[in-house]
N, C-alpha and C positions, 0 to 999 in steps of 0.2 A: 323392221319386220324380218323374220327368218327368211333367208334366201335372197334378200334384196341387197346385201352388201358384198363387196368383193374382198376375199381374204388376201392379206399381205403375203408376198413371197417370203420364204425363210430368211434369205440374205438381206432383204429390205427390212424385215422385222428386227434382225440383229443390229443393223446399222442405226435404226431409229432408237432402239433401247440404249445403245452405246452413246448416242447423242444426248438423250435425256439424262443419263447417268453423269456424263461430263458436265452438263449444265448444273445439275444438282450439286456436284462436288465443288464446282466453282462458287456456287452460292454459299455453301457451308463454309468454305475457306474464307470468303469475304466476311461472312457474318461473325465468325469466331475471332478472326485476327484483324479485321478492319472495322469492328463494331464502333469503337470510340470515334474514329475519324469520320464515319458516315453519319453519326448522330447529329441532329440539329443542336444548336447551342443550348436550347432549353432542356435537352435530354442528356446532358453530360452526367457523369456519375455524381451522386450526392456525396456529401461528406461522410455520411454513415456507410455508404457502399465502399468508399475509398478506405475507411478505417477497417471494415470487415475484410476486404481484400488483402490489406497489409497484414492483419493479424494472421490470416490463413497461411502466409509465408512462414511465420514463426511456428504455427501448428505443424506444418509439413517439415520444416528444416530443423526445428529445435525441440519438437515434441511438446510444445507448450500445452499445459493444462491448467485451468483455473477459470476465473470470471473477471470480466472487464466492463467497466462503466465509464462513459464519457458524457459530461453534462456541461451545458452552457446556460448561465443564469438560472441554474437549478433545473433546467429542462433537459431530459435525457436525450442525447443524440444517438448513443449506441450502448446497448447492454446485451451481452451474450456470454455463454459458458462453453467451455471446451474440455475435452478429455474426460478421464475417469476420476470420480471421487473415491471409488473403491475398485481397484483393478481386479481383485480376486473375485468379487461378486458381480463385476461388470456393471456397476452403478455409475452413471455419468454425472459430471458436474452440472448443476443448474444455476440459474441466476439467484436462487434463494439459498444456495449452498453456503454453509458457514466455514470459515477458515481461521486458523490462528494467525494473528496479524503481527506477531513478533514485536520488534522495537517501536512500531507505530503506537504501541501501548504508551510509550513515554509522552506522547502528545496529550493523551487523556489525563495522565498523571499531572502534567503541568497545568492543564486547564483546571483540574480539581484544586490544586494549590492556589491558583488565582481566585477561584470562587471563595475559598476559605480566607484568603487575604481580604477580599471585599467584605466578608462577614466579621472581620476583626478577630479571627481565630488564629491567624498566623501572621508573622512578619518575615519578610524576605531576608532581612539582614540581622536578625537575632541569632546569637550563637546556637548552633543546632542542639547542643547538650541541654539547653533550656527545655526542649521538647522530648529529648531522649537521654535522660541522665545516665543510663546504663552504657551509652556509647563510650568507649575508651577515651580518656582525656587526651592522650597523645594524638588521637585521630580527630577528635571533635573540637578542640579548643579554638581553632581558627575557621571552622566550617560554618557556612550559613546555607539556607535554602537557595539563595541566589547562586552561590558557587556550585552547589550540587546540580541545580537545574541547567547550568551553563557548562557542565563537565569540566570544571576547573578545580576540582578537589584534590587531585593527586592520588585518589584511591585506585586499586587495581581494576582492570577492565572487566573481569568475569569471576564468578564464584568458583568456576572449574579450576582456577589457578590455586585455590585455597583448600579445596576439599573434593573428594570423590562423591559423586551423586548417588543417592540411594533411591530405589524404586518405590517411593512413598511420598505422600504429601507432607512437607515440612512446614513448621509454623514460622511466623514473623520473629518470634523470640529466638528460634534456632538460627535464622538468617542473621540476626544481630550478633549472635555469638560467633558466627563464622566471620563476619566483617571485623569483629574485634581482634581477630588473629592477624589482620593485615597491617601493612605499613604504608605510609604516604610516599609516593615516588618524587614529589616536589612540593614546594611551599604553595598552599592553596591560593589561587588567584593569579599565579605567575605563569601558568601554561594551560593549554587545552589538551585533554586526553579523554576520549570517549570511554565511558565506564557504566556498565549496568549497575554497579554497586551504588552509584549516585542516586539512581531512581529507586533502588531497594530502600535506601535510607529515607528518601522522600515519602515513599508509601508507608513506611513505619511511622514517620511523623504524622501523616494523615490519620493513621489508626489511633495513635496515642492521644492526639488532640480531640478527635471526634468521638472517641470511645466506641467506634464501630469498626468492623473489618473493612479492608480495602474493597472487596467485592460489594459489600453493603453500601459503602459511600458512593461508589460508581453507579450503583443501581438507583440510589436516592437522588443523586445530583445530576446525572446525565442520561442513563439508559431509560429510566422511567419517564422523566419529563419529556424526552424527545421521542417516546414510543419506539425505542430501539429494541423491539421484542426478540430479535434474533442475535443479540449481543450479550456478552457477559464475561466473567472471569472464570477460566477453566481450572479445574483440579482433577486429579485422577478419579476422585469420588463423584465427579459430575461432568463427564465428557458429553457435550451436546450431541444429540442423536443425528442431526443433519450436518455435522462437521465432517469435512473431507478427511481422508487419511493422507498422511504426508509421504512423499516419495523422493528418492534420490537416484540419480543416474550415475553409475560408475562406468568403467571401461567396458564391462561385459554385459551388464544387465541393469534393470531398474529394480530397486529394493525399497521396501517400506521403512519409514523412519518415524519415530514419535518422540515426544518431549515430556519431561517431568516438569511441568510449567510452574509448580509452586516455587521452584528455584528461580523463577523469573519474576518474582513479586514486583509489581509496579513498573517493570521494564519490558515485559514481553509475555504477559499471561492473559491477554484479552483475545476473544474470538469475536468475529463479526461477519457481516455480509456487505456487499457493495451498496445495497439500498440503505442499510442502517448507517453506513459511513457517509453516504450522501446527505442524510438527514443531519448528521453531526456537522459536516462541512457547511451546510447552508445555515445552520444555527450560529456558526461563527461569523457570518456576515452581519447578523443582527445583534441584539443584546439579550437574547433569551438565556444564554449561558454566562456571558461576561459583559461588563460595561465597555464602552469605547476606550476608556483609560486603561483598563486591564488588558485589553487586546493589544493596545499599543506597546505595553510592557512585554506581553507574550511574544510578539513578533518583532522585538527589537534585537536584530542579529548582530553578531560580532563580525570582525574582519576574517579573512581567510585563515590567518595564523591561528585564530581561535575558533576555527571550524565553521564559521558563518552561522553559529548556533545562537538561537534565541532561547526561549523556554520551551523545550519539547518540539521545536521545529528548527530546521535549517532555513535561513532566509538568504536568498540569492536573487540576482537579476536574471531575467529571461528575455529571449528574443521574441518580439511580437511580429505581427504582419509587417512586411517590408515597407508598406506605405506609412507606417507609424515610426517616426524617427527615434523616439525614446524607448528605453527598455522598461519592462514591467518588473513587478516584484513577485517572486515565487516563494511560497511557504510550503515546505515539504517535509515528509519523513517516510522512511521505509522500514522494513523489517526482514530479518533473515534468521531462520532457526531450522532445526532438523525437519526437512521435508516441506518447508513453507517459505514463501516470499510474499512481500506486500509492498505496495507503493501508493501513497496518497499525495498527489501534487495539486496544489491550489494556486493557479495562475491568477493572482488577485486582480490585476488591472483589466483582464478580459473576463473575469468571473467564470473561468474555465476550470473544470475539475476532472482529473483523470485518476481513476482508482483501478489498480490491478491487484488481485488476490490470486495466489497460485499455491497449489499443493505439490509442487515439483521444483527441484533444483539440481544442479546449477542451471541458471537461465539468465540471459542479459536483460533483466527487467528495466534497468535504467535506460538502455538504448530504446527499447520498445516504447517506454513512457514518453521519451523525448520525441520519437517519430510520430506518435499519435498526437502530440501537441502540435507538431509542425503541420500535419494534415489538417488539424482543427482550425489553425489560424491561416490556412490557405497557402501553405508552402509545400512544394514537392519534397518528398523524402530524399535526402542526399544533397540538397542544395546548400545546406548549412550544417555545421557541427556544433557540439556543445563543449568544446575544449575550454573556452573562456567563460561560458555561462552554464547554468543549470547543472 
């Protein structure tokens, strides 16, 4: 009631307020810096929270931009997008954003070959000129699909070494003409040397034997059946609307970069999303795309001298949870092209999938992928390294 209380003296009021502020500051400090130590065991950070917290370090320190998905047994643990898809228009990346996946395309090309082998349309060890008679004899007389898929052909690594790119979509016939100007660096089968030309030739074989274009074959055999609605093969004439723009960071600034992807036929011309890639990943655990026998061939990796390469995948060991003494099998591929990076790691024994798609480079994508795997199998980042594995 008015007039019934006694007013505080000014000096007492100040002391009381200072005491309250001190207590509040102490509480805030404890909350922010001692939160984890005060949490009951059942309230520790979840795997998803640990993953997000770790990614944020790369967003802050490396300016990471892109979309990341982590799944276990096909169930999504973490999915989020970061940074700009279009910096000029301030359009942010979303989980549905499309990205060029670069050399991850090779994995799709290899799967398509194995599908056609199952249909008795192709043979892995038939001389390649049986399918592409216009391939120069000096190049093709000892080449097979097997050697091309394994990167053991001796062909040059990139078309850029043979021709200056034009700002237009070029045809498969034109790519074959460019390949015919090249020379083999070694006897086929004697060495490993990663080469985009290997997969250009494989894509040309797919087209010649099927009578369909490479994009049509991928749509009919993979994208359509798996309902991968946001995936396809890009050309200048059909750049997808939801595809992020690519960026490169140099010493002074971040600049936009793009690609003439028709020059990457079968080796780097697919665009996709993390959700579509998860559909594809999960299909490879079953027999919707390939039989068990074909998958065994697909994932049959070579030794380190031959790049640990299967057909369109690198096959390596990986470190599992420390309580499991044996190593697991990792089937992986990544991609790097102007303004874009990708990684798809399939930790087969844990049925763990990590997908990173980025429209920004350079960026330590392999490091982040490994660290996300470590978090996902219950290991603190920094406890182990990937020098001998992965």
